[in-house]
N, C-alpha and C positions, 0 to 999 in steps of 0.2 A: 503493499500498499502506500508506504515512505517513496518508492522509487517514482510510482507511480504520482506521485502528488509534485515531485520533483520535476518531472517530464513536462507536468502540466502547467505549473510555475513559469517554466523556461520557456513554452511555446507561448505562453502570455506577453514573456521580455521581449521576445522577436516576433510578435503580430506585426503585420505591413499594418494595421490598423494603427495601434498604438505607437508605431514608429512615425507613422506619417500625423497622427494628433501631436506627438511631441515637437515635431520639426514645425506645424503649425502654431503651437504656441511660443516656439524660441525665435519663428518669423513675427509672431506677433508684439512679444516683448521686444526685440531689437525696434521695430516700428514704434511702440509707445516711445520709447527712450529717444528716440532721433525726433520726436515730437514735443518732447521736453518733460514726459512724466519720469516721475521716481518709482521704480518697481520696490514697493514692499514687501511682497510674501509672492511665491508661485504655488499652486496646487495647494493652497488651504483649505486643509481639509477637518471634518466634525462626522458625530455619527451620524451617515445619511446626507452627507452634502459637502461637495468642492466648490471652491471658487479656482479657476485657472491662475488668474492673475489679479493681485490687490496692487494699487498705485496711486500714487497721491498725484495733483494737478492742483497747484495753489494751497488752499486750506481746505481741498475737497477728497475724499475716500473715493476711489474709481474701483467698482468691482467687474472686472471683465472676463467674458464667458468667450471661450476662443472657439471656434468652428472651423475645421478643416475637410475639404472634401478635393476629390483629384476627378470624381465623376458626380453626376446629377441624376444617374439611375435610383437612387433612395430618395429623391427628393433634394431641394433645396438645402443649403445648411442652415435656414432661417425656420424652416418647418420643422427642425429638432427642437428649437426653445418652444415649447408649449406651456401651457399653464401649469401643470407638475412642475416642469424643469424650474419656471420663473420664481413657486412658490419655494422650493428646496434654496436655490438661490438667496431668495430674502432670509429666509431663516437662518441660514449659515452666514450672509451680511451681517444680521443682526447680532450674532453670536459673537463676530468679529469687533464690530464696535464696539460690545458692551466691553470683551474680553480685554481691547486694548485700551480703552478709556477714551475713545475717540469721538469727536462731536458727529451729531446725527447730520452731518450734511456729506450726503456722499450719493452717488447716480451709478447706475449699470450701465455699460457697455457691451458692444458685441463687434468682435473683428471676425469678421468671414476670411480666411486664407483658401484660396482657391490653388492648387497645382495643377500642373500640366500630368497628362500618364505618366512621363519619367519622374514626377515630385520635383522639376523643378518651380518654380514660384510664378504663377501665373498673373495671380492679382491678390493683394488686400481690400476690402472693406472695412472700415470701420464706422460703425454707428454709435454716435455719441446718446445717452441717454434714450435707450433703446426700451427700454419698460420703466414704469413707476413703481416705486416701492410696495406703493398699495394699488390693489385692483376692484 
């Protein structure tokens, strides 16, 4: 059983989807730095939620969800941020703000990273204030 678990974990570590996601997050981080944002945390996790990038722009905390796609056969990246995902992001963001003692001056951004089939960058789309804290 132990050997199976190790093989299973190594599969996920080398999964092309996870590698693509990590590549997209790295490109998004570089993009945000070039735009003048200060990166505070990456892959902030709590039980039941994760935020890809937490940044600071002036006195505002910016929670960034990164969506990376190399094909649109499963729909656009924007279609994957549904009501449930936004709810999880809000809960995680509130936890972060309270834990770090940061003011409730924040927003949610989404960055869509589109890769070519050979995984080279095709485009980056940054949507500021993609959705509100309350729905």
